[in-house]
C-alpha positions in Angstrom: 0.0 0.0 -0.1 1.2 3.4 -0.6 1.9 5.6 2.5 -1.0 6.6 4.5 -0.7 9.1 7.2 -3.1 10.6 9.7 -2.5 13.9 11.7 -4.8 14.5 14.6 -4.8 17.2 17.4 -6.7 19.9 19.0 -7.4 23.1 17.1 -4.1 25.3 17.0 -1.7 22.5 17.2 -0.3 22.9 13.7 -2.2 20.2 11.7 -2.8 22.3 8.8 0.8 23.5 8.6 2.2 20.0 8.7 -0.2 18.4 6.2 0.5 21.2 3.7 4.2 20.6 3.9 4.3 16.9 3.9 1.7 16.9 1.1 3.8 19.1 -1.1 7.0 17.0 -0.3 5.2 13.6 -1.1 2.9 14.9 -4.0 0.3 13.3 -1.7 -3.4 13.3 -2.0 -4.9 15.3 1.0 -8.3 14.8 2.7 -10.0 16.1 5.8 -11.6 13.8 8.0 -14.9 15.0 7.3 -15.2 16.1 3.6 -16.8 19.4 2.5 -20.0 17.7 1.3 -20.6 16.3 4.7 -19.4 19.4 6.6 -22.3 21.3 4.9 -24.8 19.2 7.0 -22.9 19.4 10.3 -24.4 22.6 11.9 -27.8 21.1 11.3 -26.9 17.7 12.7 -25.1 19.2 15.7 -27.9 21.6 16.5 -31.2 19.5 15.6 -30.6 15.8 15.3 -30.8 13.4 18.4 -27.7 11.7 19.7 -28.2 8.5 17.8 -28.7 10.3 14.4 -25.6 12.4 15.2 -23.6 9.4 15.8 -24.8 7.7 12.6 -23.8 10.9 10.7 -20.3 10.9 12.0 -20.0 7.0 11.3 -21.1 7.6 7.8 -18.7 10.5 7.3 -15.8 8.5 8.4 -16.6 5.5 6.2 -16.9 7.9 3.2 -13.6 9.3 3.8 -12.1 5.9 4.2 -13.5 5.1 0.8 -12.1 8.1 -0.8 -8.7 7.4 0.8 -8.7 3.8 -0.4 -9.2 4.8 -4.1 -6.4 7.6 -3.9 -4.0 5.0 -2.3 -4.0 3.2 -5.7 -2.3 6.3 -7.3 0.0 7.4 -4.5 0.4 8.7 -0.9 -2.4 10.0 1.1 -2.4 12.4 4.1 -5.4 12.9 6.2 -6.1 15.9 8.4 -8.2 14.0 11.1 -9.7 10.7 10.4 -12.2 9.5 13.0 -10.5 10.1 16.4 -11.6 13.9 16.6 -15.1 13.1 15.6 -15.7 10.2 18.1 -14.0 12.4 20.8 -16.2 15.5 20.0 -19.3 13.4 20.1 -18.4 11.9 23.4 -17.5 15.3 24.9 -20.7 17.0 23.4 -23.2 14.4 24.4 -21.8 13.1 27.6 -21.6 9.6 26.0 -18.6 7.5 27.7 -16.1 6.6 25.1 -16.6 2.9 26.0 -20.2 3.2 24.7 -18.9 5.0 21.5 -16.2 2.4 21.0 -18.7 -0.6 21.3 -20.9 1.1 18.6 -18.0 2.1 16.5 -15.9 -1.1 16.1 -18.2 -2.8 13.5 -17.9 0.5 11.5 -14.1 0.6 12.0 -13.6 -2.8 10.6 -14.9 -1.4 7.3 -12.3 1.5 7.3 -8.7 1.5 6.3 -6.0 1.7 8.9 -3.3 4.3 8.6 0.4 3.2 8.6 1.2 6.1 10.9 -1.0 8.4 13.2 0.6 11.4 14.8 -1.1 13.3 17.7 0.1 17.0 17.7 -0.2 18.7 21.1 0.7 22.0 22.8 0.2 23.6 26.0 -3.0 25.6 26.5 -1.6 29.1 26.5 0.3 28.5 23.3 -2.9 27.1 21.7 -4.8 30.2 22.7 -2.2 32.5 21.4 -2.2 30.7 18.0 -5.9 30.7 17.6 -6.5 34.4 18.6 -4.0 35.3 16.0 -6.6 34.1 13.4 -9.5 35.5 15.3 -11.6 36.0 12.1 -11.4 32.4 11.3 -12.4 30.9 14.6 -15.2 28.4 14.7 -17.2 27.1 17.7 -14.7 24.3 18.5 -11.9 26.8 18.4 -13.7 29.1 20.9 -14.1 26.1 23.2 -10.3 25.5 23.2 -9.6 29.3 23.6 -12.0 29.7 26.6 -11.4 26.4 28.5 -8.3 24.6 29.7 -10.6 21.9 31.1 -12.2 21.4 27.7 -8.9 21.3 26.0 -7.4 18.7 28.6 -10.5 16.7 28.0 -10.4 16.8 24.3 -6.8 15.7 24.2 -7.5 12.9 26.6 -10.3 11.6 24.5 -8.1 11.8 21.4 -5.4 9.8 22.9 -8.1 7.1 24.1 -9.6 6.9 20.5 -6.4 6.7 18.8 -5.3 3.9 21.1 -8.3 1.9 19.6 -6.0 1.4 16.6 -2.9 0.3 18.6 0.0 2.6 18.8 0.3 6.2 17.7 3.1 8.9 18.2 2.6 12.1 20.1 4.5 15.2 18.9 4.5 18.1 21.3 4.7 21.5 19.3 5.0 24.0 22.2 7.8 26.5 21.6 8.6 25.1 18.3 8.6 27.0 14.9 6.6 25.5 12.0 9.8 24.4 10.3 10.9 22.4 13.4 7.5 20.9 13.8 7.4 19.8 10.1 11.0 18.4 10.4 10.1 16.3 13.3 7.0 14.9 11.7 9.0 14.3 8.5 11.5 12.2 10.5 8.7 10.2 12.0 7.3 9.4 8.7 10.7 8.6 7.3 11.2 6.3 10.4 7.7 4.6 10.6 6.2 4.5 7.2 7.5 2.0 4.6 8.1 3.7 1.2 7.9 7.1 2.5 10.0 9.2 0.2 13.0 11.0 2.1 13.3 14.6 1.3 16.8 15.6 0.1 18.3 19.2 0.5 17.7 19.8 -3.3 13.9 19.2 -2.9 13.2 21.6 0.0 
């Protein structure tokens, strides 16, 4: 299989920056865990749907993304900006449903989805996350504001991500606190070169 990488993390940890850099280096296909077509319905689902309907919506979105990834992997590498961990974590946090209950419902769905060769969880301390998010104040979404306004929410979100990502086995955590974008990209690149077979090393001439 061609390389399949997933980058997860709380808002503001640097996912978009890392994904964009690695996508360009690898000439990879890029997907967000929830495709634009599915995101169009998300506000309605989150505001008006009952909990079961909301969970099925998240499940369906994840399976759809996995199918798109599978087709793209026939042609080359794929990098995914979130996959399923974020959506299972958010559902648990927003509905108060224990992750153990979410996991029991999700496992039959998960069997229908591809498993990435490497999943990286980006983290950063709360003050740095706040600073990064407030720097793009005109782009902030509701989930961003929860991170900005609540240390407790941020810690709970990170803890939920760790638990959900562990359902697939191992993942690697990369703390981005105090690091430049270039440093974070270099560390993520090194992890990919170490842990993903057929990941194309970047030579100085291609930087």
